[in-house]
C-alpha positions in Angstrom: 142.5 87.7 -112.0 142.6 85.5 -108.8 141.9 87.1 -105.4 144.7 87.8 -103.1 143.6 85.1 -100.7 143.4 82.5 -103.4 146.8 83.6 -104.8 148.4 83.3 -101.4 147.0 79.8 -100.9 148.3 78.8 -104.4 151.6 80.4 -103.6 151.9 78.5 -100.3 151.1 75.2 -101.9 153.6 75.9 -104.6 156.2 76.9 -102.0 155.7 73.6 -100.3 156.1 71.7 -103.5 159.2 73.6 -104.5 160.7 73.0 -101.1 160.1 69.3 -101.3 160.7 68.4 -104.9 162.8 71.1 -106.7 165.3 73.9 -106.3 164.4 77.1 -104.4 162.7 79.8 -106.5 162.3 83.5 -106.0 158.6 83.5 -105.2 158.4 87.3 -105.0 159.4 87.6 -108.7 156.7 85.2 -109.6 154.1 87.0 -107.6 155.2 90.4 -109.1 154.3 89.3 -112.5 151.0 87.7 -111.7 149.4 89.4 -108.8 147.7 92.8 -108.4 145.2 94.2 -105.9 141.5 93.7 -106.1 141.1 97.4 -106.9 143.4 97.2 -109.8 146.3 98.9 -107.9 149.4 96.8 -107.9 150.7 95.7 -104.5 154.2 94.6 -103.7 154.8 90.9 -103.3 156.1 91.4 -99.7 152.9 93.2 -98.7 150.8 90.3 -100.1 152.9 87.6 -98.4 153.0 89.3 -95.1 149.3 89.8 -95.0 148.6 86.2 -96.0 151.1 84.7 -93.5 149.7 86.7 -90.6 146.3 85.4 -91.3 147.5 81.8 -91.9 149.7 81.6 -88.8 147.1 82.5 -86.2 147.4 80.4 -83.0 144.6 77.9 -83.5 145.7 75.8 -80.4 144.8 78.4 -77.8 141.3 76.9 -77.5 142.7 73.3 -76.8 140.7 71.6 -79.6 142.5 68.2 -79.1 140.7 65.8 -76.8 142.0 62.9 -74.6 145.4 64.5 -74.0 146.2 64.8 -77.7 149.0 67.3 -78.6 147.9 70.3 -80.6 150.2 71.7 -83.3 149.5 74.9 -85.3 149.6 74.8 -89.1 148.6 77.1 -92.0 145.0 78.1 -91.5 144.4 75.7 -88.6 145.9 73.0 -86.3 146.6 69.3 -86.2 146.2 66.9 -83.3 149.0 64.4 -82.6 147.3 61.4 -81.0 150.3 59.0 -81.0 150.7 59.2 -77.2 147.1 58.5 -76.5 144.6 55.6 -76.9 142.6 57.6 -79.4 142.6 58.6 -83.1 140.8 61.1 -85.3 141.0 64.8 -86.1 140.7 65.7 -82.4 141.7 62.3 -80.9 138.0 61.5 -80.3 137.9 57.8 -81.4 139.3 55.0 -79.2 141.7 52.7 -80.9 142.0 49.0 -80.5 144.8 47.5 -78.3 146.5 44.1 -78.8 148.3 42.1 -76.2 151.1 39.6 -76.7 152.2 37.0 -74.1 155.4 35.7 -75.8 153.5 33.1 -77.9 151.2 35.5 -79.7 151.6 37.6 -82.9 149.9 39.6 -85.7 150.9 39.4 -89.4 149.7 41.4 -92.4 150.2 39.9 -95.8 150.7 42.5 -98.6 148.9 41.5 -101.8 151.5 43.1 -104.0 155.2 43.4 -103.1 156.1 47.0 -102.2 159.0 49.0 -103.3 159.2 52.1 -101.1 161.6 55.0 -100.8 159.9 56.4 -97.6 157.8 55.1 -94.7 156.1 56.7 -91.7 155.3 54.6 -88.6 154.1 55.5 -85.1 152.9 53.4 -82.2 152.5 53.2 -78.5 153.8 50.2 -76.4 154.0 49.0 -72.8 156.1 46.1 -71.4 157.9 44.7 -68.4 160.0 42.2 -70.2 163.1 42.5 -72.5 164.2 41.9 -75.1 161.4 41.8 -77.7 160.5 42.5 -81.3 158.0 45.4 -81.7 157.5 45.7 -85.5 159.2 44.4 -88.6 158.9 44.3 -92.4 160.1 41.2 -94.3 160.4 40.3 -98.0 160.3 36.9 -99.6 162.5 38.1 -102.4 165.3 39.9 -100.6 166.9 40.5 -97.2 165.5 44.0 -96.9 164.0 44.8 -93.6 162.9 47.6 -91.3 162.8 46.4 -87.7 162.1 47.9 -84.3 162.8 46.1 -81.1 163.3 46.8 -77.4 166.8 45.8 -76.2 168.0 44.2 -72.9 168.6 47.6 -71.5 165.1 48.9 -72.3 166.1 51.0 -75.3 164.3 51.1 -78.6 166.5 50.1 -81.6 165.7 50.9 -85.2 167.5 48.6 -87.7 167.2 49.2 -91.5 168.7 47.0 -94.3 168.0 48.1 -97.9 170.8 46.2 -99.6 173.9 47.5 -97.8 173.6 45.4 -94.7 171.9 46.2 -91.4 172.5 49.7 -89.9 170.9 50.8 -86.6 170.4 53.6 -84.1 168.8 53.3 -80.6 167.1 55.8 -78.3 166.2 55.8 -74.6 166.7 53.3 -71.7 164.7 51.6 -69.0 161.6 51.6 -71.2 160.6 48.2 -69.7 159.0 49.9 -66.7 155.4 48.9 -67.4 154.4 52.4 -68.6 153.2 53.6 -71.9 155.8 55.0 -74.4 155.4 56.5 -77.8 157.7 56.3 -80.8 157.8 57.6 -84.4 159.8 56.6 -87.4 160.2 58.5 -90.6 162.4 57.5 -93.5 163.1 59.4 -96.7 165.4 57.5 -99.0 168.7 57.3 -97.0 167.7 59.4 -94.0 165.7 58.0 -91.1 164.5 59.7 -87.9 163.6 57.9 -84.7 161.7 59.7 -81.9 161.0 58.0 -78.6 159.1 60.0 -76.0 160.3 63.2 -77.8 164.0 62.1 -77.8 165.2 62.2 -81.3 168.0 60.6 -83.3 168.8 60.5 -87.1 170.3 57.6 -89.1 172.1 58.4 -92.4 172.3 55.2 -94.4 175.4 54.4 -96.4 175.4 53.2 -100.0 173.3 54.2 -103.0 170.2 52.1 -102.3 167.1 54.0 -101.4 164.2 51.5 -101.8 162.9 49.1 -99.2 161.2 46.0 -100.5 158.6 44.2 -98.3 155.6 42.0 -98.6 154.7 41.2 -95.0 154.3 43.2 -91.8 154.9 41.6 -88.4 153.9 42.6 -84.8 155.5 41.0 -81.7 156.9 37.9 -83.5 158.1 37.0 -87.0 156.0 34.1 -88.0 156.2 32.6 -91.5 152.8 32.1 -92.9 153.4 32.0 -96.6 157.2 31.9 -97.3 159.2 28.7 -97.6 162.4 30.6 -96.7 164.0 29.2 -93.5 167.5 30.6 -93.9 166.7 34.3 -93.5 169.2 35.7 -91.0 166.7 38.3 -89.7 164.0 35.8 -88.7 165.1 34.8 -85.2 164.3 37.4 -82.6 162.9 37.3 -79.1 159.1 37.8 -79.0 157.6 41.0 -77.6 155.6 40.6 -74.3 153.3 43.4 -73.6 150.7 45.7 -75.3 150.7 47.7 -78.5 148.1 50.3 -79.6 147.7 53.2 -82.0 149.9 51.6 -84.6 149.8 53.9 -87.7 151.8 52.7 -90.7 151.7 54.8 -93.9 148.3 56.2 -93.0 146.7 52.8 -91.9 145.7 51.9 -88.4 146.8 48.3 -88.6 145.4 46.9 -85.4 142.0 48.5 -85.9 141.9 47.3 -89.5 142.7 43.8 -88.4 140.1 43.8 -85.7 137.4 45.1 -88.1 138.7 42.9 -90.9 139.5 45.8 -93.2 142.9 44.3 -94.0 144.1 40.7 -94.4 145.8 39.6 -91.2 146.7 36.4 -89.4 146.9 36.6 -85.6 146.5 34.8 -82.3 146.9 37.9 -80.1 144.1 39.1 -77.9 142.3 42.4 -78.1 141.9 43.5 -74.5 142.7 46.3 -72.2 144.2 44.4 -69.3 146.7 46.4 -67.2 149.3 43.6 -67.3 150.0 41.0 -69.8 151.0 37.5 -68.5 154.1 36.1 -70.1 154.1 32.5 -71.4 150.9 31.4 -69.7 150.0 27.7 -69.4 146.9 25.9 -68.2 146.8 23.1 -65.6 143.5 21.5 -66.5 143.6 18.6 -64.0 144.8 18.3 -60.4 147.3 15.6 -61.3 149.3 17.7 -63.7 152.6 19.4 -62.9 155.8 20.8 -64.4 159.2 19.8 -63.0 161.7 22.6 -63.5 165.4 21.8 -63.0 166.7 25.2 -62.0 169.2 26.9 -59.6 167.7 28.7 -56.6 169.9 31.2 -54.7 171.3 29.9 -51.4 171.2 33.2 -49.4 168.1 34.8 -50.9 164.8 34.1 -52.6 162.9 35.9 -55.3 160.1 34.1 -57.1 157.2 35.9 -58.9 154.3 34.5 -60.9 150.7 35.2 -62.0 147.8 32.9 -61.5 144.1 32.7 -62.3 141.7 30.1 -60.9 138.3 29.2 -59.5 139.3 26.2 -57.4 139.6 26.2 -53.6 142.8 24.3 -53.0 146.0 22.8 -54.6 149.8 22.9 -54.5 151.1 25.7 -56.7 154.9 25.6 -56.0 157.0 23.1 -54.1 160.7 22.4 -53.5 161.3 19.6 -51.1 165.0 20.1 -50.3 166.3 16.7 -49.1 162.9 15.1 -49.9 162.3 13.9 -46.3 159.0 14.8 -44.5 160.9 16.8 -41.8 163.5 18.4 -44.1 163.7 21.9 -45.4 161.2 23.0 -48.0 159.4 25.9 -49.6 155.8 25.7 -50.8 153.0 27.9 -52.1 149.5 26.5 -51.6 146.0 27.5 -52.3 143.8 26.5 -49.4 140.1 27.4 -49.2 140.7 30.1 -51.8 143.5 31.7 -49.8 147.1 31.8 -50.7 149.7 30.4 -48.2 153.5 30.5 -48.3 155.4 27.9 -46.2 159.1 27.7 -45.5 160.8 25.2 -43.3 164.4 25.7 -42.1 166.3 24.9 -39.0 163.5 22.4 -38.0 161.0 25.2 -37.9 158.1 25.8 -40.3 156.8 29.4 -40.8 153.7 30.5 -42.7 152.6 33.6 -44.5 149.1 34.1 -45.9 147.1 36.6 -47.9 143.8 37.4 -46.2 141.7 37.9 -49.4 140.5 35.0 -51.5 142.0 34.8 -55.0 139.9 32.1 -56.6 137.8 34.6 -58.4 138.7 33.8 -62.0 140.9 37.0 -62.2 144.6 37.3 -62.7 146.6 37.9 -59.5 150.3 38.8 -59.2 152.3 37.0 -56.5 155.9 37.6 -55.4 157.9 35.9 -52.6 161.0 37.8 -51.7 163.8 37.3 -49.1 166.9 39.4 -49.3 170.0 38.2 -47.6 169.8 38.7 -43.9 166.2 39.9 -44.0 162.7 38.5 -43.4 160.4 36.7 -45.9 157.8 38.9 -47.7 154.6 37.7 -49.5 153.3 40.3 -52.0 149.9 39.7 -53.6 148.6 42.3 -56.0 150.9 44.9 -54.4 149.9 44.2 -50.8 152.8 43.0 -48.7 152.8 40.7 -45.6 156.0 39.9 -43.8 157.0 37.2 -41.3 157.3 38.6 -37.8 160.0 36.0 -36.8 163.0 36.9 -38.9 165.1 34.0 -40.1 168.5 34.9 -41.5 169.1 31.6 -43.2 167.4 30.2 -46.3 166.2 26.6 -46.5 168.6 24.0 -48.0 166.8 23.3 -51.3 167.6 21.0 -54.3 167.4 21.9 -58.0 163.9 20.6 -58.7 161.1 23.1 -58.5 157.6 21.6 -58.9 155.0 23.9 -60.4 151.3 23.1 -60.3 151.7 20.0 -58.2 154.1 17.1 -57.6 154.4 13.5 -58.6 151.6 11.4 -57.3 153.8 9.2 -55.1 155.2 12.2 -53.3 151.9 13.1 -51.7 152.0 9.9 -49.5 155.7 9.3 -49.1 157.8 12.4 -48.5 155.3 15.3 -48.5 155.4 17.7 -45.5 152.7 17.3 -43.0 152.3 21.1 -42.7 150.7 21.2 -46.1 146.9 20.6 -46.5 146.5 19.8 -50.2 147.2 16.4 -51.6 146.4 17.4 -55.1 147.7 19.8 -57.7 146.6 23.3 -58.8 144.0 23.8 -61.5 143.9 27.0 -63.5 146.2 29.4 -65.5 149.7 30.2 -64.5 152.4 32.4 -66.1 155.0 35.2 -65.8 157.2 32.9 -63.7 160.3 34.9 -62.7 163.1 33.1 -60.7 165.7 35.6 -59.5 164.6 37.9 -62.3 164.8 35.3 -65.1 161.7 34.7 -67.1 160.7 31.1 -67.7 158.8 29.5 -70.6 157.5 26.3 -69.0 156.6 24.9 -72.4 160.2 24.9 -73.5 162.2 21.8 -72.7 165.3 24.0 -72.3 164.9 27.5 -71.3 167.0 30.3 -69.7 166.0 29.2 -66.2 166.5 25.4 -66.6 165.1 22.3 -68.1 161.3 21.8 -67.8 159.5 18.4 -67.9 155.7 18.2 -67.9 153.6 15.5 -66.5 151.3 15.2 -69.5 151.0 17.4 -72.6 147.2 16.7 -72.5 146.8 18.2 -69.1 149.3 21.1 -69.3 148.3 23.3 -72.2 149.9 26.3 -73.8 148.1 29.6 -73.1 145.4 30.3 -70.6 142.6 28.0 -71.6 139.5 27.6 -69.5 137.7 27.3 -67.3 135.8 24.8 -69.3 132.1 25.2 -68.4 129.7 22.3 -68.6 126.2 21.8 -67.4 126.1 20.7 -63.8 125.4 16.9 -63.7 124.8 16.5 -60.0 121.5 14.8 -59.0 119.4 14.5 -55.9 120.5 17.8 -54.4 124.2 17.4 -54.9 126.2 20.6 -54.9 128.3 21.3 -58.0 131.8 22.2 -57.1 133.3 23.9 -60.1 136.7 22.7 -61.2 138.8 24.1 -64.0 137.7 21.3 -66.3 134.1 20.8 -65.4 132.4 20.0 -62.1 132.7 17.7 -59.1 129.6 16.7 -57.2 129.6 17.2 -53.4 127.1 14.7 -52.1 128.0 15.0 -48.4 124.9 16.9 -47.5 122.5 14.5 -49.3 121.3 11.0 -48.9 123.1 9.9 -52.0 126.6 8.9 -53.1 128.4 8.4 -56.4 130.1 10.6 -59.0 126.9 12.5 -59.6 125.0 11.6 -56.4 123.0 8.9 -58.2 123.1 6.0 -55.7 121.4 5.9 -52.3 123.8 6.0 -49.4 122.2 3.0 -47.7 123.7 0.9 -50.5 127.1 2.0 -49.4 126.8 2.2 -45.6 125.6 -1.3 -45.1 123.4 -0.2 -42.2 121.6 2.8 -40.8 123.3 6.2 -41.1 122.7 9.8 -40.2 122.8 13.0 -42.2 124.1 16.0 -40.3 123.5 19.7 -41.1 121.5 19.2 -44.3 118.8 21.7 -43.5 120.4 25.1 -44.1 117.3 26.8 -42.9 117.4 25.1 -39.5 117.5 27.4 -36.5 120.2 25.3 -34.9 123.4 24.9 -36.9 124.4 21.3 -36.9 123.1 18.3 -34.9 124.3 15.7 -32.5 123.4 12.1 -31.7 124.0 11.3 -28.0 124.5 7.9 -26.4 124.6 7.6 -22.6 125.7 4.7 -20.5 123.4 3.6 -17.6 126.5 2.2 -15.8 130.0 3.4 -16.4 132.5 1.0 -17.8 136.3 1.4 -17.6 138.6 0.0 -20.2 142.3 -0.3 -20.9 141.9 -0.7 -24.7 139.3 0.8 -27.0 138.3 0.5 -30.6 136.4 3.0 -32.8 135.2 2.4 -36.3 133.1 4.6 -38.6 132.5 5.6 -42.1 132.0 9.3 -43.0 131.7 11.8 -45.9 132.1 15.5 -45.6 133.6 18.7 -46.9 133.8 20.3 -43.5 137.4 21.3 -42.7 136.8 21.8 -39.0 134.3 19.4 -37.3 133.8 16.9 -34.5 133.1 13.3 -35.5 132.9 11.5 -32.2 133.6 12.4 -28.6 133.5 9.9 -25.8 133.5 11.5 -22.3 134.3 10.1 -18.9 132.6 11.0 -15.6 133.8 13.7 -13.2 136.1 14.3 -11.5 138.6 12.4 -13.8 137.1 13.7 -17.0 138.9 11.2 -19.3 138.0 11.7 -22.9 138.5 10.2 -26.4 137.7 12.5 -29.4 138.0 12.3 -33.2 137.9 15.6 -35.0 138.7 17.2 -38.4 141.1 20.1 -38.0 141.9 22.1 -41.1 140.9 19.2 -43.2 143.0 16.6 -41.5 141.7 13.8 -39.2 143.0 14.1 -35.6 142.6 11.7 -32.7 143.1 13.1 -29.2 142.6 11.2 -25.9 143.6 11.6 -22.3 143.2 8.8 -19.8 145.0 10.3 -16.9 148.5 11.3 -17.8 148.5 13.8 -20.7 146.9 14.5 -24.0 147.9 12.1 -26.7 147.4 13.2 -30.4 147.5 11.2 -33.6 147.1 12.9 -37.0 146.4 11.5 -40.5 148.5 13.6 -42.8 146.2 13.1 -45.8 143.2 15.5 -46.0 139.8 13.9 -45.6 137.5 16.9 -46.0 137.3 16.2 -49.8 133.7 15.1 -50.1 134.7 11.5 -50.6 133.7 8.5 -48.6 136.3 7.4 -45.9 136.6 4.5 -43.6 138.3 4.9 -40.2 139.6 2.2 -37.8 141.2 3.3 -34.5 142.5 1.2 -31.6 143.8 2.5 -28.3 145.9 0.2 -26.1 147.0 1.8 -22.8 148.7 5.1 -23.9 149.4 3.9 -27.4 147.1 4.2 -30.5 146.9 3.3 -34.2 144.6 4.8 -36.8 144.0 3.8 -40.4 141.9 5.6 -43.0 140.8 3.6 -46.0 143.7 1.6 -47.3 146.3 4.3 -46.4 149.3 3.8 -44.2 148.6 2.9 -40.6 149.5 5.8 -38.3 150.6 5.1 -34.8 151.7 7.0 -31.6 153.5 5.4 -28.7 154.1 7.8 -25.9 154.2 5.0 -23.3 152.1 2.4 -21.5 152.5 -1.3 -20.8 155.0 -1.8 -23.5 157.4 0.7 -22.0 157.5 -1.0 -18.6 159.4 -4.1 -19.9 162.0 -2.0 -21.7 162.5 0.1 -18.6 162.7 -2.8 -16.1 165.6 -4.3 -18.1 167.7 -1.4 -16.8 166.7 -1.7 -13.1 169.0 -3.7 -10.7 167.6 -7.1 -9.8 167.5 -6.3 -6.1 165.2 -3.3 -6.8 163.0 -4.7 -9.5 160.2 -5.9 -7.3 159.7 -2.6 -5.7 160.0 -0.6 -8.9 157.7 -3.0 -10.8 155.0 -2.7 -8.2 155.2 1.1 -8.3 155.1 1.2 -12.1 152.2 -1.2 -12.4 150.2 0.8 -9.9 151.0 4.1 -11.8 150.4 2.4 -15.2 147.0 1.1 -13.9 145.9 4.6 -13.1 147.2 6.4 -16.3 146.2 3.9 -19.0 142.6 3.2 -18.1 139.7 5.1 -19.7 137.7 5.5 -16.5 134.0 5.5 -16.1 132.8 6.2 -19.7 129.6 8.1 -19.5 128.5 9.4 -22.9 129.2 9.5 -26.7 128.4 12.6 -28.8 128.4 12.1 -32.6 128.4 15.0 -35.1 129.4 17.8 -32.8 129.8 18.8 -29.1 127.0 20.2 -27.1 127.5 23.5 -25.4 127.1 23.9 -22.5 128.6 20.5 -21.6 125.9 17.8 -21.5 125.6 15.9 -18.2 124.4 12.4 -18.8 123.9 11.8 -15.1 121.1 14.3 -15.1 118.9 11.7 -16.8 117.1 14.5 -18.6 117.3 14.8 -22.4 118.5 18.3 -23.3 116.1 20.9 -24.5 117.0 22.2 -28.0 116.8 25.8 -27.0 119.3 25.3 -24.2 122.2 24.1 -26.3 124.2 24.9 -29.4 126.5 22.7 -31.3 130.2 23.6 -31.5 132.4 22.4 -34.4 129.4 20.8 -36.1 129.9 18.0 -38.6 128.1 18.5 -42.0 127.8 15.3 -44.0 127.0 11.7 -43.6 128.1 9.2 -41.1 127.5 5.5 -40.6 128.8 2.2 -39.1 129.8 4.0 -35.9 131.1 1.4 -33.4 132.8 2.2 -30.1 133.8 -1.0 -28.4 130.5 -2.9 -28.2 128.3 0.2 -28.6 126.5 0.8 -31.9 124.7 4.1 -31.5 123.0 4.2 -34.9 121.6 0.7 -34.5 120.3 1.6 -31.0 118.7 4.8 -32.6 117.0 2.6 -35.1 115.7 0.4 -32.3 114.4 3.5 -30.5 116.5 2.6 -27.5 116.1 5.1 -24.6 119.9 5.4 -24.3 120.2 7.2 -27.6 118.6 10.5 -28.8 119.1 13.2 -31.5 119.2 16.9 -31.0 119.4 19.6 -33.8 119.7 19.1 -37.5 120.1 15.3 -37.8 118.3 13.2 -40.3 118.2 9.4 -40.2 119.1 7.6 -43.5 118.4 4.0 -44.4 116.3 3.4 -41.2 113.6 0.8 -42.0 110.6 0.7 -39.8 111.5 -0.7 -36.4 110.3 -4.3 -35.8 107.7 -5.0 -33.1 109.7 -8.0 -32.0 112.4 -7.9 -29.4 115.5 -6.5 -31.0 118.6 -8.7 -31.1 121.2 -8.5 -28.3 123.7 -6.7 -30.6 121.3 -3.8 -30.7 120.6 -3.5 -27.0 122.3 -1.0 -24.9 125.0 -2.6 -22.9 124.5 -2.5 -19.1 126.7 -3.3 -16.2 126.5 -5.7 -13.3 125.9 -4.3 -9.9 128.7 -2.6 -8.1 128.8 -5.4 -5.6 129.6 -7.9 -8.4 132.1 -5.6 -10.2 134.3 -3.9 -7.6 136.9 -3.3 -10.4 134.7 -0.8 -12.2 136.0 2.1 -10.2 137.6 5.4 -10.9 141.0 3.9 -10.5 140.8 0.4 -12.1 144.1 -1.2 -11.3 144.1 -4.7 -12.7 143.8 -6.5 -16.0 140.2 -7.5 -15.3 139.2 -4.1 -16.7 139.5 -5.3 -20.2 137.8 -8.4 -21.6 138.6 -10.3 -24.8 138.3 -8.5 -28.1 138.3 -5.2 -26.3 134.9 -5.8 -24.7 134.5 -4.5 -21.1 133.6 -7.2 -18.7 130.5 -5.3 -17.8 128.7 -6.6 -20.9 125.8 -9.0 -20.0 125.6 -12.3 -21.8 122.7 -14.7 -22.4 122.4 -17.7 -20.1 123.4 -20.2 -22.8 126.5 -18.3 -23.5 127.2 -18.0 -19.8 126.9 -21.7 -19.4 129.2 -22.3 -22.3 131.7 -19.9 -21.0 131.5 -21.4 -17.5 132.3 -24.9 -19.0 135.2 -23.6 -21.0 136.5 -21.7 -18.0 136.2 -24.9 -15.8 138.0 -27.0 -18.3 140.8 -24.4 -18.6 141.1 -24.3 -14.8 141.4 -28.1 -14.6 144.0 -28.2 -17.3 145.9 -25.5 -15.5 145.8 -27.3 -12.2 146.9 -30.5 -13.9 149.8 -28.8 -15.5 150.8 -27.2 -12.2 150.7 -30.7 -10.5 152.8 -32.2 -13.2 155.3 -29.5 -13.0 155.4 -29.8 -9.2 155.9 -33.6 -9.4 158.6 -33.2 -12.0 160.4 -30.6 -10.0 160.1 -32.7 -6.8 161.5 -35.8 -8.5 164.3 -33.8 -10.0 165.2 -32.4 -6.6 165.3 -35.9 -5.1 167.6 -37.2 -7.9 169.9 -34.2 -7.4 170.1 -34.9 -3.6 170.8 -38.6 -4.1 173.5 -37.8 -6.7 175.1 -35.4 -4.2 174.9 -38.1 -1.5 176.5 -40.7 -3.7 179.2 -38.3 -4.7 180.0 -37.5 -1.1 180.0 -41.2 -0.1 182.3 -42.0 -3.0 184.7 -39.3 -1.9 184.8 -40.6 1.7 185.3 -44.2 0.5 188.1 -43.1 -1.8 189.9 -41.4 1.1 189.6 -44.4 3.3 190.9 -46.7 0.6 193.9 -44.5 0.1 194.6 -44.5 3.8 194.1 -48.3 4.1 196.3 -48.9 1.0 199.0 -46.9 2.5 198.8 -48.9 5.8 198.6 -52.1 3.9 201.7 -51.2 2.0 203.6 -50.5 5.2 202.4 -53.8 6.7 203.4 -55.6 3.6 206.8 -54.1 3.7 207.1 -55.1 7.3 205.9 -58.7 6.6 208.5 -59.0 3.8 211.1 -57.9 6.1 209.9 -60.5 8.6 209.6 -63.1 5.9 213.1 -62.6 4.9 213.9 -63.2 8.5 211.4 -66.2 8.9 211.1 -67.3 5.2 207.3 -67.5 4.9 204.7 -65.4 2.8 201.2 -64.2 4.0 198.4 -63.2 1.4 194.8 -61.7 1.9 191.6 -61.7 0.0 193.0 -63.6 -2.9 195.0 -60.6 -4.1 192.3 -58.0 -3.6 193.6 -54.8 -2.0 192.5 -54.6 1.6 189.5 -52.4 2.3 188.2 -52.4 -1.4 184.7 -54.0 -1.1 182.3 -54.1 -4.1 179.3 -51.8 -3.6 176.3 -50.5 -5.8 174.0 -47.4 -5.1 170.5 -47.0 -6.8 168.7 -43.8 -7.0 
């Protein structure tokens, strides 16, 4: 005879079976016939059942046995832990589960070895997403159209679709589930009844028809990808991919993601197993700085909303750009990475505004970026949830075109129509994704997407997925610094004596002369160094030339500064400001600035040629476009004088020439500082070389410099010759300096001096004539050898004689012409008088003739004169 407890357990089990598989039975009648008490005394069935139920239904959850926020549920003789809404599994939710992430291109498939015919399924999972729509889970069959499918809809609801031969039928639960939070769902189907529970909200689907069995041979997560079947006409295959994370997927007792990770089931996947907070949608990789994507899309006119994610290790590059009317001064928007910091630029109404994020983001981590401007409100830059807003509110958006460049622009645009406000002249390197334009998600690897048509620069430099960075062994030699790029390294040789792609060739081979290395000793007590040249006399010039070759990665530095004496304090300075070359000079009127719009702090070797003429200047770097500035000077006088009345031109011209003479001369040049500026200001007239401890270097240059020529001064060659006019201070190292010769150095290496002030009265603070500037921009103060002086004197004498001869010829010619004109006027006047006399005489002769005829008629005789020649008309000739 079984015990009461055993009998109750058997009865409970039988009751469960009867409830599930057969008609209800009177369990009390069954127990009456079979059960009796342990003491042989019969007990009523109700007493036995009540006693057993009280013991079996004790509250086992009051001790909170479930861990990690698992939900405890009582059951007969115990409890069960529901772990579906956690990241754990096990009897008490103690074991962490694996999580899989999907970016829109990723999936996970399970191939079933034997086709299944099922009349009931149980499925539970947990998901998180910000994007809709998307496929969560599906079963497919190569033999039929049967399918069980779960997806998230455009409205953020979960939809369950079942097709077991009668056509697809569905129910959906919830809304707004694309909020980036975790949500749990359960599905249970028994024959023609299915139940869907999402976050404890429940709906039941009663299928129509007589079919009860679901056929399937493959399970799909996030995307339906055919790996074995040759079927291409299946109407259920085409669905939007899921973008987000899935975990704790339990299908008919199997944890599918865990089994795939541990290879306990056959699976095919390209998804990632990670626990990142956010999944980046449709990521791509820009592996070279020349790559870009051109997206033909519509950008709202009165608002702006662009969001994206990025991950990089590089310092600079163009991330987004729309150039509006494609002119350098036109409207544009741009996002740029500069020195690891993110900048947003917008130009509208001829005004450029900037927003920046203060924390560097080139840390090889994903960062979320959003740029928002609502109609009538200010621009906002949001990076990783931290917002910065423009203080100056602009209520109008820029006038943009339909071409949005991502990751860079076409190469010709950097030099033709690129805004000068932007630093980078190269594209972005790194991963990029989750591009949202006005809320629409873009897949930049699709030629035609929902946000427009995309064209890529090169499919070998723009890759699907986040690939990289590609690490290689640093190849730099001779102390070169490896600057990591997304696809390898670039060698920065600016602080070494070497040049080349891996710093393999000595700089002397490139510089074609002595050079100096500045700031190479990082342990030096003084940051930076300066080479100083000082004039013994002080020349004044109307035109100047500066040539040099340099290599640096410093974005703010002083290359060369030429200073004039007090009290005029004229100056000529070449600097690098925020990576761009800037020339600034003032020779009496105002500061004149000239900028090279292409960055030069790139670690590459650059050549610079500068010429100043009066107030105008030109500058050329390498073989780039010549830049020029023309604020005024001698050229402007002629244009202005054409508008002055002739009777006032002499006075106005004299005043303008005097004014121009004062404001276009670089007066009394005193010193040249190369590689930085000494602070406090160095006084060359003190004739004392500065003490290292008394000075510091402001805006120091770090890198190499050579072939520095200012007019006729070559400081590095003078330094090589140990000339007293040049000295070094601070962290400066000479490169390519052979041992100085014991013989007298050539004249080109000597320090230029000046003649005495008695011989050169024009070298004053206010030089006012053209003698200030000699040929080829050489000040007349430069001494010359005797042979050259004699040669020049002979040439000058010959020129003077030729000039006097020309003047004499012109004078004679003009004198002779004047005499001829006077003679012609005399002849003309004589001829006029003679003609008048002849007319008068002819009239008198005619009267006399008439009178004689009258007399002849009276006397009968005729009188003639001069053989018929009219009286008073004598033959004459005049010679001039």
